[in-house]
C-alpha positions in Angstrom: -73.4 -135.1 -68.3 -69.9 -136.1 -67.4 -69.3 -139.8 -67.1 -66.2 -141.6 -65.8 -66.0 -145.3 -66.4 -63.2 -147.4 -64.8 -62.0 -150.7 -66.1 -59.0 -153.0 -65.8 -59.6 -154.3 -62.3 -59.6 -158.0 -61.4 -57.8 -160.6 -59.5 -54.0 -160.5 -59.3 -51.4 -162.4 -57.3 -49.3 -160.6 -54.8 -46.4 -159.0 -56.5 -48.3 -158.7 -59.8 -49.4 -155.8 -61.9 -52.6 -154.3 -63.2 -53.4 -151.3 -65.3 -56.6 -149.4 -64.6 -58.3 -147.2 -67.1 -60.8 -144.4 -66.6 -62.6 -143.3 -69.8 -64.3 -139.9 -69.7 -67.3 -138.9 -71.8 -65.9 -135.4 -72.2 -62.6 -133.8 -73.1 -60.3 -134.4 -70.2 -58.1 -131.5 -71.0 -60.7 -129.3 -69.4 -60.1 -130.9 -66.0 -57.6 -129.2 -63.7 -57.0 -132.5 -61.8 -57.6 -136.1 -62.3 -56.8 -138.9 -60.0 -57.5 -142.1 -58.1 -58.8 -143.1 -54.7 -59.3 -146.5 -53.3 -61.5 -147.9 -50.6 -60.8 -151.2 -48.9 -63.6 -153.1 -47.1 -64.4 -151.5 -43.7 -62.0 -148.6 -44.3 -62.2 -145.0 -45.4 -61.5 -143.9 -48.9 -57.8 -143.4 -49.4 -56.2 -141.0 -51.9 -53.8 -142.8 -54.3 -52.5 -140.4 -56.9 -53.3 -137.2 -58.8 -52.2 -135.7 -62.1 -52.6 -132.1 -63.2 -53.5 -130.8 -66.6 -49.8 -130.1 -67.0 -49.0 -133.7 -66.2 -47.6 -133.1 -62.8 -48.1 -136.3 -60.8 -48.4 -136.8 -57.0 -48.6 -140.1 -55.1 -49.5 -141.3 -51.7 -46.3 -142.5 -49.9 -47.6 -146.0 -49.8 -47.6 -146.3 -53.6 -44.7 -144.1 -54.6 -42.3 -145.9 -56.8 -44.8 -148.7 -57.7 -47.7 -146.9 -59.2 -47.7 -144.6 -62.2 -50.6 -142.2 -63.1 -50.9 -140.9 -66.6 -53.4 -139.3 -68.9 -54.0 -139.5 -72.6 -55.9 -136.4 -73.7 -56.5 -137.6 -77.2 -58.2 -140.7 -75.9 -59.9 -138.9 -73.0 -58.6 -141.6 -70.7 -56.8 -141.6 -67.3 -54.6 -144.6 -66.4 -53.1 -146.1 -63.3 -50.3 -148.6 -63.7 -49.9 -150.6 -60.5 -46.9 -152.8 -59.9 -45.8 -155.0 -57.0 -49.3 -155.2 -55.6 -49.9 -156.4 -52.1 -52.9 -158.1 -50.5 -53.7 -155.0 -48.4 -54.2 -153.1 -51.6 -57.4 -155.0 -52.3 -60.0 -152.3 -52.7 -62.4 -150.6 -55.1 -60.5 -148.1 -57.1 -62.3 -144.9 -58.1 -61.2 -142.3 -60.6 -62.2 -138.7 -60.2 -61.9 -135.5 -62.2 -62.0 -131.9 -61.0 -63.2 -129.0 -63.1 -62.8 -125.8 -61.1 -65.6 -126.3 -58.5 -67.0 -129.6 -59.6 -65.7 -133.1 -58.9 -66.9 -136.1 -60.8 -66.5 -139.7 -59.8 -66.5 -143.0 -61.6 -68.4 -146.1 -60.3 -65.2 -147.9 -59.3 -63.5 -151.1 -60.3 -62.6 -153.9 -57.9 -59.0 -154.9 -57.5 -58.3 -158.1 -55.5 -54.8 -159.1 -54.6 -54.7 -162.7 -53.5 -52.9 -165.9 -54.1 
């Protein structure tokens, strides 16, 4: 059974940085896509970033230039480096992985941006 476990969330001041991790229980090289979504209180889940097996990254316009997605196949871990965070980016951040027709989700990690 595939498990994705996020970590690295927490409280950060506006303008600060956090690095999220998503550890997979299986070899992540088998996944065509991996990425991150986030969901703020009372809002719909929002796509943040995606990275392909070939390390091609795509970002939502709102995070482009500030967030960096990466994957370490040897460690079976997906990362999201987040810089210059703003209060409106307070949300639960979820990682996901796509393997042909199946999509797997982590349980989420809370990111709170507040002074």
